[in-house]
C-alpha positions as CSV (number, residue, x, y, z in Angstrom):
1,M,209.1,72.9,198.1
2,S,206.9,71.8,201.1
3,D,206.4,68.2,201.8
4,L,202.8,69.2,202.1
5,L,202.8,70.0,198.5
6,S,205.5,68.0,196.8
7,G,203.0,67.0,194.0
8,P,201.8,66.4,191.6
9,V,199.1,69.0,191.6
10,E,196.2,68.6,189.3
11,I,194.4,71.8,188.0
12,V,190.9,71.2,186.9
13,G,190.2,74.1,184.5
14,A,192.8,75.9,182.6
15,G,191.2,79.4,182.6
16,L,192.8,82.5,184.1
17,I,192.8,81.5,187.8
18,G,193.5,77.8,187.1
19,T,196.8,78.4,184.8
20,S,197.9,81.2,187.2
21,I,198.1,78.6,190.0
22,A,199.5,76.1,187.7
23,L,202.3,78.7,186.8
24,A,203.0,79.4,190.3
25,C,203.4,75.9,191.2
26,R,205.7,75.1,188.2
27,R,207.8,78.2,189.6
28,A,208.2,76.4,192.9
29,G,209.3,73.1,191.2
30,V,205.7,71.3,191.8
31,D,204.7,68.9,189.1
32,V,201.5,70.0,187.7
33,L,198.7,68.0,185.8
34,L,196.2,69.8,183.5
35,S,192.8,69.0,182.5
36,D,190.1,71.0,180.7
37,A,187.0,70.3,178.7
38,S,188.4,73.0,176.2
39,A,191.1,71.3,174.2
40,E,192.3,74.8,173.3
41,H,192.8,76.0,176.7
42,L,194.7,72.7,177.6
43,R,197.1,73.2,174.6
44,T,197.7,76.9,175.6
45,A,198.1,76.3,179.2
46,S,200.6,73.5,178.4
47,G,202.5,75.8,175.9
48,L,202.9,78.5,178.5
49,G,204.7,76.0,180.6
50,A,202.0,75.4,183.3
51,G,202.2,71.9,183.3
52,R,201.3,68.8,181.1
53,A,198.1,67.0,180.3
54,K,196.8,64.5,182.8
55,E,197.3,60.9,181.6
56,P,194.7,58.2,182.6
57,G,195.6,56.6,186.1
58,E,197.6,59.4,187.1
59,V,197.0,60.3,190.8
60,A,197.6,63.9,192.2
61,Q,198.4,64.7,195.7
62,L,196.2,67.8,195.6
63,V,193.3,68.6,192.9
64,V,192.4,72.2,192.4
65,V,188.9,72.7,190.8
66,A,188.8,75.8,188.9
67,V,185.7,75.8,186.8
68,P,182.5,78.0,186.5
69,P,180.3,78.2,189.7
70,D,177.5,76.3,188.3
71,H,179.8,73.3,187.8
72,L,181.8,73.2,191.1
73,G,179.9,70.8,193.0
74,E,179.8,68.0,190.4
75,E,183.3,68.5,189.6
76,I,184.6,68.5,193.2
77,A,182.6,65.3,193.7
78,A,184.0,63.9,190.4
79,A,187.6,64.8,191.8
80,L,186.9,63.2,195.0
81,D,185.5,59.9,193.4
82,A,188.7,59.9,191.1
83,A,191.3,60.6,193.5
84,G,193.5,58.4,195.5
85,E,192.9,57.8,199.3
86,D,195.3,60.6,200.4
87,T,194.5,63.2,197.7
88,V,193.0,66.6,199.0
89,V,190.5,68.2,196.7
90,T,190.0,72.0,196.8
91,D,188.2,74.6,194.8
92,V,188.7,78.4,194.0
93,G,185.2,79.3,193.3
94,S,183.7,82.7,194.5
95,V,181.1,80.9,196.6
96,K,181.8,78.5,199.3
97,A,178.6,77.3,200.9
98,A,177.0,75.9,197.8
99,P,179.6,73.6,196.6
100,L,180.2,72.3,200.1
101,E,176.5,71.5,200.3
102,A,176.7,69.6,197.1
103,V,179.4,67.3,198.6
104,S,178.5,67.2,202.0
105,G,177.2,63.7,202.0
106,H,180.2,62.4,200.1
107,P,182.1,59.7,201.9
108,A,185.5,61.5,201.1
109,A,184.1,64.9,202.1
110,A,186.8,65.2,204.8
111,R,189.5,65.5,202.0
112,Y,187.8,68.6,200.6
113,V,188.6,72.0,201.8
114,G,187.2,75.0,199.9
115,S,189.4,78.1,199.0
116,H,189.1,81.4,197.1
117,P,191.9,83.5,196.0
118,M,190.9,87.2,196.2
119,A,192.8,87.9,192.9
120,G,191.7,88.2,189.3
121,S,191.8,90.4,186.0
122,E,189.4,91.9,183.7
123,R,190.8,89.5,181.0
124,S,190.2,85.8,181.0
125,G,191.5,82.7,179.7
126,P,194.9,81.0,179.9
127,L,196.9,83.8,178.0
128,A,195.8,86.2,180.6
129,A,197.6,84.1,183.6
130,S,200.5,85.1,185.5
131,A,202.3,83.1,188.1
132,D,202.6,86.5,190.2
133,L,198.7,86.9,190.2
134,F,198.4,86.0,193.8
135,T,201.5,87.5,195.2
136,G,200.5,89.2,198.4
137,R,196.9,88.8,197.8
138,P,194.5,87.4,200.6
139,W,193.3,83.8,199.8
140,A,190.5,82.5,201.7
141,V,190.8,78.9,203.2
142,T,187.2,77.6,204.3
143,P,187.4,74.1,206.1
144,H,184.3,72.8,207.0
145,A,183.5,71.2,210.5
146,G,184.3,67.7,209.2
147,A,187.5,68.5,207.2
148,A,190.8,66.7,207.9
149,A,193.6,68.7,209.4
150,T,196.1,67.3,206.9
151,A,193.8,68.6,204.0
152,V,193.6,72.2,205.6
153,R,197.3,72.0,205.8
154,R,197.8,71.0,202.3
155,V,195.4,73.7,201.1
156,T,197.0,76.5,203.1
157,A,200.5,75.0,201.6
158,L,199.1,75.7,198.0
159,V,198.4,79.3,199.1
160,E,201.7,80.0,200.3
161,T,203.3,78.3,197.4
162,C,201.4,80.8,195.2
163,G,202.8,83.7,197.2
164,A,199.2,84.7,198.7
165,V,198.3,85.3,202.4
166,P,195.9,82.7,203.8
167,V,192.8,83.9,205.5
168,M,190.7,81.3,207.6
169,L,187.0,81.5,207.4
170,T,184.1,79.3,207.8
171,P,182.2,78.7,204.5
172,A,179.3,80.7,205.8
173,E,181.4,83.8,206.9
174,H,183.1,83.8,203.6
175,D,180.2,84.1,201.6
176,K,178.9,86.9,203.8
177,A,182.3,88.8,203.4
178,V,182.3,88.5,199.6
179,A,178.7,89.5,199.2
180,R,179.7,92.6,201.0
181,T,183.1,93.4,199.4
182,S,182.7,91.9,196.0
183,H,179.2,90.7,194.9
184,V,177.0,93.6,195.9
185,P,179.5,96.2,194.9
186,H,179.7,94.5,191.5
187,L,176.1,94.5,191.0
188,V,175.4,98.1,192.2
189,S,178.2,99.1,189.9
190,S,176.5,97.5,186.9
191,L,172.9,99.1,187.9
192,V,174.7,102.5,187.7
193,A,176.5,101.6,184.6
194,G,173.2,100.7,182.9
195,T,171.9,104.2,183.4
196,L,174.5,105.4,180.9
197,A,173.5,102.9,178.1
198,G,171.5,105.0,175.7
199,A,172.4,108.2,177.3
200,A,172.8,111.5,175.0
201,P,176.2,111.9,173.6
202,E,176.4,115.6,175.0
203,H,175.7,114.0,178.4
204,L,178.3,111.4,178.1
205,A,180.9,114.0,177.0
206,L,181.0,115.3,180.5
207,T,182.2,111.7,181.8
208,G,184.9,112.0,184.3
209,Q,187.0,109.7,186.4
210,G,184.3,109.4,189.1
211,V,181.9,107.5,186.9
212,R,184.7,105.3,185.8
213,D,185.7,104.5,189.3
214,V,182.1,103.6,190.2
215,T,181.2,101.6,186.8
216,R,184.9,100.0,186.3
217,V,183.9,96.3,187.7
218,A,180.6,96.4,185.7
219,G,182.5,95.5,182.7
220,G,182.8,91.9,183.8
221,D,181.4,88.7,182.1
222,P,177.5,88.8,182.7
223,A,177.1,85.1,182.3
224,L,180.1,84.4,185.0
225,Y,178.7,87.0,187.3
226,S,175.2,85.9,187.3
227,Q,176.5,82.4,188.3
228,I,178.6,84.2,191.1
229,I,176.1,86.3,192.6
230,G,173.0,83.9,192.0
231,G,175.2,81.3,193.8
232,N,175.4,83.5,197.0
233,S,171.9,84.7,196.7
234,D,171.0,84.5,200.5
235,A,173.8,87.0,201.5
236,V,173.6,89.1,198.5
237,A,169.9,89.6,199.1
238,S,170.2,90.4,202.7
239,L,172.7,93.2,201.8
240,L,170.8,94.4,198.9
241,R,167.8,95.1,201.3
242,E,170.1,97.2,203.3
243,V,171.0,99.2,200.1
244,R,167.4,99.4,199.2
245,D,166.5,101.0,202.5
246,R,169.5,103.4,202.1
247,L,168.2,104.4,198.5
248,E,164.6,105.1,199.9
249,M,166.1,107.2,202.6
250,A,168.1,109.1,199.8
251,L,164.9,109.6,197.7
252,E,163.1,110.9,200.6
253,A,165.6,113.2,201.7
254,I,166.1,114.7,198.1
255,S,162.3,114.7,197.5
256,E,161.7,116.8,200.8
257,G,164.8,118.9,200.5
258,D,166.2,117.5,203.6
259,R,169.9,118.4,203.5
260,V,170.4,117.3,207.1
261,G,169.3,113.6,206.2
262,L,171.2,113.8,203.0
263,E,174.4,114.8,204.5
264,S,174.0,112.1,207.3
265,L,173.6,109.5,204.4
266,L,176.8,110.9,202.7
267,A,178.8,111.0,205.9
268,H,177.9,107.3,206.6
269,G,179.4,106.6,202.9
270,V,182.6,108.6,204.2
271,A,182.8,106.3,207.2
272,G,182.5,103.2,205.0
273,T,185.4,104.4,202.6
274,R,187.5,104.8,205.9
275,A,186.7,101.3,207.1
276,I,188.5,99.5,204.1
277,P,191.8,98.4,205.1
278,G,194.9,100.3,203.8
279,K,198.2,99.3,202.2
280,H,199.3,96.0,203.4
281,G,196.1,95.3,205.4
282,G,196.8,97.9,207.8
283,P,194.8,100.9,209.0
284,L,193.8,103.5,206.3
285,Q,196.5,106.3,206.4
286,P,195.6,110.0,205.9
287,V,196.7,111.0,202.3
288,A,197.0,114.2,200.3
289,A,196.4,114.3,196.4
290,V,198.8,115.9,194.3
291,H,197.5,116.5,190.5
292,V,200.0,116.7,187.8
293,A,199.3,117.6,184.1
294,V,200.9,115.2,181.9
295,P,201.2,115.6,178.0
296,D,199.5,112.7,176.3
297,H,202.9,111.6,174.8
298,P,205.0,108.3,174.7
299,G,207.3,108.6,177.7
300,E,205.8,111.3,179.8
301,L,204.4,109.0,182.5
302,A,208.0,107.4,182.6
303,R,209.5,110.8,183.0
304,L,207.0,111.7,185.7
305,F,207.6,108.3,187.9
306,A,211.3,109.0,187.6
307,D,211.3,112.5,188.7
308,V,208.8,111.5,191.7
309,G,211.2,108.7,192.5
310,G,214.1,111.3,192.8
311,S,211.9,113.4,195.1
312,G,212.0,110.6,197.7
313,V,208.3,111.0,198.4
314,N,206.4,107.6,198.3
315,I,203.4,107.4,196.2
316,E,200.4,105.6,198.0
317,D,198.2,105.4,195.0
318,V,197.8,106.6,191.4
319,R,194.8,107.6,189.2
320,I,194.7,108.8,185.6
321,D,192.1,111.0,184.2
322,H,192.1,112.6,180.6
323,D,191.1,115.9,179.8
324,P,188.4,115.9,177.0
325,G,189.3,119.0,175.1
326,R,193.1,118.7,175.5
327,P,195.8,116.0,174.7
328,V,196.6,116.1,178.4
329,G,196.1,113.6,181.0
330,L,195.6,114.6,184.8
331,V,197.8,112.3,187.1
332,E,196.5,112.2,190.7
333,L,199.3,111.1,193.1
334,D,198.3,110.1,196.5
335,V,201.1,110.7,199.2
336,A,201.5,110.6,203.0
337,E,199.6,113.8,204.6
338,G,202.4,116.3,205.2
339,R,204.6,115.4,202.1
340,A,202.3,116.9,199.4
341,E,203.9,120.3,199.5
342,E,207.4,118.6,199.1
343,L,206.5,116.5,196.2
344,M,204.8,119.7,194.4
345,G,207.9,121.6,195.0
346,A,210.3,118.7,193.6
347,L,208.2,118.3,190.6
348,E,207.7,122.0,189.9
349,S,211.6,122.4,189.9
350,K,211.4,119.9,187.0
351,G,209.2,121.7,184.9
352,W,205.9,119.8,185.9
353,V,202.4,121.8,186.3
354,T,201.0,120.7,189.6
355,H,197.9,121.6,192.0
356,R,196.1,120.3,195.1
């Protein structure tokens, strides 16, 4: 346990993120105090071993505000008001400039440092929490110009205690980054998914993995994501204008039969996929896909992965699609370029049907 984070740590908001932080801190031996407007969430988180309900007069070494975006500013200010002279306050909201602006005039603002773990789940609430949620994940730490050095170090110690990797950004740079990597992709995914609502059943029968990949994140809570996206309106609007310009170029190319222009737009998209960091944050490595037909029966995936393990070929990524006409799944295994034939031979020797 770090002296910078010997505890107690107070978690304000015992939802998925707050409870996961609490569980990670408890695993590290840090005393955790819990508070939440929902008595049910508080009972559930306490029952999971995430900490104990905060008693009146108790003072934390670090307060972590984990409430919905619309309430961040007021809760951060309230935490600074109630905290001891040495208490540091952070929040884990998805937007950093707006809550900072809300508390920028506070006399204790030097003890506030924003942060944002880049981890989550399609589920919500304390029952979805896990002490391992942040392991190996990037966690932005966003000190403002007047933040105390001790406060920055304590928030960084929290990140490391949770097993995450701290990434230092200014609040403004953070908001630009998440607009590009999270908020705009979520919004565009939702817009595409909206074209499926009310579609003819015979059209939807052709649904494949591609449309599932594009629309997966659109299943998030609309109330929550409207707060997140709305709280980052400037950065999101700027990027949406870029997307709008590209849509107009695509419409023009399609309408005029401009194959060269359309190909140029698609190639730019390919370049964007290659810009995404690869495994462990390193450069994207070239991979080859091996497709395996897997009967949709209990134990078949376990058997496949056991046979893959026996081949000695490392799997870089996995995707599963289902054949709508047969009780069979198609598992796509991404492996390092040059190892695909080796894996196919090993699997076919075990009776699996494979193809590239």
